[in-house]
C-alpha positions in Angstrom: -0.1 0.1 0.0 1.1 3.3 -0.8 0.2 6.9 1.3 -2.7 9.1 0.2 -3.7 12.0 1.5 -7.4 13.6 2.0 -9.1 16.0 3.7 -6.5 16.1 6.2 -6.5 12.8 6.7 -3.6 10.2 5.6 -4.6 6.7 4.4 -2.9 4.1 2.5 -4.2 2.8 -0.8 -3.7 -0.6 -2.9 -3.5 -1.2 -6.4 -6.7 -3.6 -6.0 -8.5 -0.5 -4.4 -8.6 -0.8 -0.7 -8.2 1.9 1.2 -6.5 1.7 4.9 -7.3 4.2 7.1 -5.0 3.6 10.4 -6.4 6.6 12.3 -9.5 4.6 12.7 -7.9 1.0 12.2 -10.5 0.8 9.5 -10.6 -0.6 5.8 -12.8 1.0 2.8 -13.7 -1.0 -0.1 -16.2 -0.1 -2.7 -18.5 -2.1 -5.2 -17.5 -5.6 -4.6 -20.3 -7.2 -6.9 -20.6 -10.3 -5.3 -22.4 -12.7 -7.1 -22.6 -10.8 -10.2 -21.3 -14.2 -12.0 -24.6 -15.9 -10.6 -26.6 -12.9 -11.7 -25.9 -13.3 -15.6 -25.9 -17.1 -15.3 -30.1 -17.0 -14.1 -30.3 -14.8 -17.8 -28.1 -17.6 -19.9 -24.8 -15.8 -19.7 -22.2 -18.2 -18.3 -19.1 -16.6 -16.5 -16.7 -18.8 -14.5 -18.3 -18.9 -11.1 -15.7 -17.9 -8.7 -15.6 -14.1 -8.4 -17.3 -14.1 -5.2 -15.0 -16.4 -3.8 -11.6 -14.6 -5.5 -13.1 -11.1 -4.2 -13.7 -12.0 -0.7 -10.3 -14.1 -0.8 -8.2 -10.6 -1.4 -10.0 -8.6 0.8 -9.2 -11.1 3.5 -5.3 -10.5 2.7 -6.0 -7.0 3.1 -7.5 -6.8 6.2 -4.8 -9.6 7.5 -2.0 -7.4 6.4 -3.7 -4.1 7.7 -5.0 -5.6 10.8 -8.3 -3.4 10.7 -10.6 -3.6 13.1 -13.7 -1.8 11.4 -14.7 -2.5 7.8 -16.7 -0.3 5.1 -18.0 -1.3 2.1 -19.4 1.6 0.4 -22.3 0.1 -1.9 -23.0 -2.3 -4.3 -21.5 -5.3 -2.2 -23.5 -7.3 -4.1 -24.7 -7.8 -7.7 -28.3 -7.5 -6.5 -30.5 -7.4 -3.2 -30.3 -11.3 -3.5 -26.8 -12.3 -4.0 -26.4 -12.8 -0.4 -28.9 -15.8 -0.8 -27.0 -17.2 -3.8 -23.4 -17.6 -2.1 -21.7 -20.7 -2.6 -21.0 -22.7 0.9 -17.5 -21.7 0.6 -17.7 -18.0 0.0 -20.4 -17.5 2.8 -18.4 -19.1 5.7 -15.2 -17.0 4.4 -18.0 -14.0 4.8 -18.9 -14.9 7.9 -15.8 -15.2 9.6 -14.6 -12.0 8.4 -17.9 -10.3 9.8 -17.1 -11.8 13.0 -14.0 -10.6 13.4 -14.6 -7.0 12.3 -17.1 -4.0 13.0 -18.6 -4.7 9.6 -20.6 -2.1 7.9 -22.8 -2.6 4.6 -23.3 0.9 2.7 -26.3 0.3 0.5 -25.7 0.7 -3.2 -27.9 0.9 -6.0 -27.3 -2.3 -6.7 -28.0 -4.3 -3.4 -30.6 -1.6 -2.4 -33.1 -3.4 0.2 -31.0 -6.5 0.4 -31.2 -8.5 3.9 -27.9 -9.9 5.2 -27.5 -13.1 6.6 -23.9 -13.0 6.8 -22.7 -10.5 9.6 -22.7 -7.0 9.7 -24.8 -4.1 9.8 -26.4 -2.2 7.0 -27.1 1.5 6.8 -27.7 4.2 4.3 -24.8 6.3 4.8 -22.5 7.3 7.7 -19.7 9.7 8.9 -16.5 8.2 9.9 -14.0 10.9 11.3 -15.6 14.2 10.0 -15.9 12.4 6.6 -19.3 10.9 4.8 -19.3 7.5 3.7 -22.0 6.9 1.0 -22.4 4.8 -2.1 -22.6 7.7 -5.0 -20.9 11.0 -4.4 -23.4 14.1 -4.1 -22.1 17.2 -5.4 -23.9 19.7 -3.6 -22.5 18.3 -0.2 -19.7 20.6 1.6 -18.4 17.9 3.6 -15.4 15.8 2.9 -16.8 12.6 1.3 -15.9 8.6 0.3 -17.5 7.0 -2.3 -17.8 4.2 -5.1 -20.4 3.5 -7.7 -18.5 4.8 -11.0 -15.5 2.2 -10.8 -12.9 4.8 -12.3 -10.1 3.7 -14.2 -7.5 5.3 -15.6 -6.5 4.7 -19.6 -3.4 5.5 -21.2 -1.5 5.0 -24.5 1.8 4.3 -24.4 3.8 3.5 -27.5 0.9 2.3 -28.8 -0.3 0.1 -25.8 -3.3 0.4 -24.4 -3.2 0.6 -20.4 -6.1 0.6 -18.0 -5.5 0.5 -14.1 -7.7 1.1 -11.3 -7.5 4.3 -10.1 -8.8 6.8 -7.2 -10.6 10.2 -8.1 -10.2 13.2 -5.9 -10.6 16.8 -5.5 -10.3 19.0 -2.5 -13.5 17.4 -0.6 -14.4 14.0 -2.7 -12.5 10.7 -3.0 -14.1 8.3 -5.5 -12.4 4.3 -4.6 -12.3 1.8 -7.5 -14.6 -0.8 -7.7 -12.7 -3.8 -5.8 -14.5 -6.6 -7.0 -13.1 -9.2 -9.6 -16.0 -9.1 -12.0 -16.0 -5.5 -12.3 -15.7 -3.1 -15.8 -14.8 0.6 -14.7 -15.4 4.3 -16.2 -13.0 6.3 -17.6 -11.9 8.9 -14.9 -12.1 11.7 -16.6 -15.7 10.8 -17.8 -18.5 13.7 -17.4 -20.1 12.3 -14.8 -17.6 11.6 -13.0 -16.3 15.5 -13.2 -19.7 16.5 -12.6 -19.5 14.8 -9.3 -15.9 16.0 -8.0 -16.0 19.2 -9.7 -13.5 20.7 -11.4 -9.6 20.4 -10.7 -9.6 16.9 -9.9 -6.9 13.9 -10.2 -7.0 10.3 -10.9 -4.7 8.7 -8.2 -3.1 5.3 -9.5 -1.4 3.4 -6.9 1.2 1.4 -8.1 4.1 -0.7 -6.2 5.9 1.8 -4.5 4.1 5.1 -5.2 0.9 7.0 -6.3 0.5 8.3 -9.4 -1.3 11.6 -10.0 -2.6 12.5 -12.8 -5.0 15.8 -13.7 -8.4 15.0 -15.6 -10.2 18.3 -15.2 -8.9 21.9 -15.9 
């Protein structure tokens, strides 16, 4: 993880999109989209059914490395409101063991609105932690420091004819949008007008790599 400063707080960001907040002993992730593959399978589009297990195993590694006591999922944790019910036994057991270890908070997103959790944790619409609002989708007119998900931002760059795409955080003075953490998630270009409309001008794409945080301006 590499240092990331936002709204007077110090964080550590991982290339996979997790954000460690040492002062709060917390880990933040967005858009896990658990059971996305099984949702598509119901519609006849078959994807490898291992997305939930892969996502939760990666998250378990982040939890073990950081030693946090709190975890905040910033919405769309499941691909639909019934995703929790479709978890395979191994993924359900892993999730239940993680929620038992931590103060686990599910923030409701547009995909999983109305879901009833059966694997532990508590469900909220949004929450404020350390003076920072945590919600699923950014609210442009809220003056408070805010962290959110929803847009799955990615930074795309052409290097010598090669197309490079990386998960990224999008930050302005008071807004920080986290990338999607889920194994089966696409992404929206960080400079997309809908993202810029939420974060305002002078925003940047922040790309964590092995030993540093790369910063790319995305709006004038």
